[in-house]
C-alpha positions as CSV (number, residue, x, y, z in Angstrom):
1,K,90.1,73.8,59.0
2,R,90.7,70.2,60.3
3,R,94.1,69.2,61.5
4,G,95.4,65.6,61.0
5,G,94.5,65.3,57.4
6,G,90.9,66.2,58.0
7,V,89.8,62.6,58.5
8,V,86.4,62.4,60.1
9,K,86.0,59.2,62.0
10,C,82.5,59.5,63.4
11,V,79.3,61.3,62.7
12,R,76.2,60.8,64.9
13,F,72.8,62.5,64.5
14,Q,71.1,63.7,67.7
15,S,68.1,61.6,68.7
16,T,64.9,62.8,70.2
17,P,64.9,61.7,73.9
18,G,62.6,58.8,74.4
19,D,62.6,57.9,70.7
20,A,66.0,56.6,69.5
21,D,64.7,56.4,65.9
22,A,63.6,60.1,65.7
23,R,66.5,62.2,64.5
24,T,67.0,65.9,64.6
25,D,69.0,68.1,62.2
26,V,71.8,68.4,64.8
27,F,74.8,66.1,64.5
28,A,78.2,65.6,66.2
29,S,81.3,64.9,64.2
30,A,84.9,64.2,65.3
31,G,88.1,62.7,64.0
32,N,91.9,63.1,63.6
33,D,91.9,66.8,64.4
34,R,90.9,66.0,68.0
35,N,88.0,68.5,67.8
36,L,84.3,67.8,68.5
37,R,81.9,69.7,66.3
38,I,78.2,70.1,66.9
39,S,76.5,71.1,63.6
40,D,73.0,72.0,62.5
41,A,72.1,70.9,58.9
42,R,69.6,73.8,58.7
43,V,72.4,76.4,59.0
44,K,73.9,77.5,55.7
45,G,77.6,77.2,55.2
46,A,79.7,75.1,57.6
47,G,76.7,74.7,60.0
48,V,79.0,74.4,63.0
49,V,77.1,75.8,66.0
50,K,79.5,74.6,68.8
51,L,83.2,73.6,68.6
52,F,85.0,71.8,71.4
53,E,88.7,72.3,70.5
54,D,91.1,69.6,71.6
55,A,88.3,67.4,72.9
56,S,90.9,64.6,73.2
57,D,94.7,64.3,73.6
58,T,94.6,62.1,70.4
59,C,92.1,61.6,67.6
60,V,88.4,61.1,68.5
61,N,87.1,57.7,67.2
62,F,83.6,57.7,68.5
63,V,80.8,60.0,69.7
64,Q,77.4,59.1,71.1
65,W,74.4,61.2,72.1
66,S,72.6,60.5,75.4
67,P,69.3,58.8,74.9
68,A,67.9,60.7,77.9
69,D,69.2,64.3,77.3
70,S,69.7,65.7,73.8
71,N,72.3,68.2,75.2
72,I,74.6,65.5,76.5
73,L,77.0,63.3,74.5
74,F,80.4,61.6,75.0
75,S,83.5,61.3,72.9
76,A,86.1,58.6,73.0
77,G,89.5,58.2,71.4
78,F,93.0,56.7,71.8
79,D,93.6,58.5,75.1
80,R,92.7,57.3,78.6
81,A,89.4,59.2,79.0
82,I,85.9,59.3,77.8
83,C,84.7,62.9,77.9
84,L,81.1,63.8,78.7
85,W,80.0,67.1,77.0
86,D,77.0,69.4,77.6
87,I,76.4,71.4,74.4
88,R,74.8,74.2,76.4
89,S,78.1,74.8,78.2
90,T,80.0,78.0,77.6
91,S,83.2,76.2,78.6
92,D,85.5,74.3,76.3
93,K,86.0,71.7,79.1
94,P,84.1,68.5,79.4
95,L,81.4,68.1,81.9
96,H,83.2,65.0,83.2
97,R,86.3,63.0,82.2
98,L,85.7,59.3,82.8
99,E,89.1,57.8,83.6
100,G,90.7,54.7,85.1
101,H,89.0,52.1,82.9
102,H,92.1,50.9,81.3
103,R,95.0,48.7,82.5
104,T,97.1,46.4,80.4
105,P,98.9,43.3,81.7
106,G,102.6,43.9,82.5
107,G,102.2,47.7,82.2
108,G,102.0,47.6,78.4
109,K,101.1,50.6,76.3
110,I,97.6,51.9,76.8
111,K,96.0,52.2,73.4
112,G,92.8,53.7,74.5
113,M,89.1,53.7,74.0
114,H,87.3,52.9,70.8
115,R,83.7,52.5,71.8
116,A,81.5,53.0,74.9
117,A,77.8,52.9,75.3
118,F,75.1,54.6,77.3
119,L,73.3,52.2,79.7
120,A,70.0,52.3,81.6
121,S,68.4,55.0,79.5
122,G,71.4,57.3,79.6
123,R,72.1,57.2,83.4
124,F,75.4,55.4,83.0
125,V,78.2,54.9,80.5
126,I,79.8,51.4,80.2
127,T,83.1,50.8,78.6
128,T,86.1,48.5,78.1
129,G,89.5,49.5,76.8
130,E,91.6,47.9,74.1
131,K,93.5,44.7,75.1
132,T,91.9,44.5,78.6
133,K,89.3,42.5,80.3
134,L,88.1,45.4,82.5
135,I,84.6,46.7,82.3
136,S,83.8,50.0,83.9
137,I,80.5,51.7,84.5
138,Y,80.2,55.4,85.3
139,D,77.4,57.6,86.6
140,V,76.7,60.3,83.9
141,A,75.4,62.8,86.5
142,T,78.5,62.7,88.8
143,G,81.2,61.2,86.5
144,K,82.0,58.8,89.3
145,T,82.9,55.1,88.8
146,V,79.9,52.9,89.8
147,S,81.4,49.6,89.1
148,R,84.7,48.1,87.8
149,G,85.6,44.5,87.3
150,E,87.0,41.9,84.9
151,S,85.0,40.0,82.3
152,D,85.4,36.3,81.9
């Protein structure tokens, strides 16, 4: 059962690595209940094959599969982190939490992440935060910040 009114904010089908237009029957969904679900349309019933409970401190607004590895995806919401997930993991914890990409002028309230993107064929994640000019780039393999700066 979904918390938070059951609102689903994002659904993304898994792509076949190397062919962004070729979709599989596996998809990720997330929303107000803060959970990240990996589902397989071929499975009867709910079809949920993996559940990452409390994938975010707040609702999850966006999920995206890696174009390079069909087992890796990220989630982003109204909190301060983008979480990288490996669906093969036996842990409920993210592979990496990408943090520090958000500052607001004058110490204002951080509203969080809405959208990020994989870059360089899935080697990096690039993001901004709401109401900021900062752009951050993270290494997917290590979770470390590669670059951070302001846009014009």
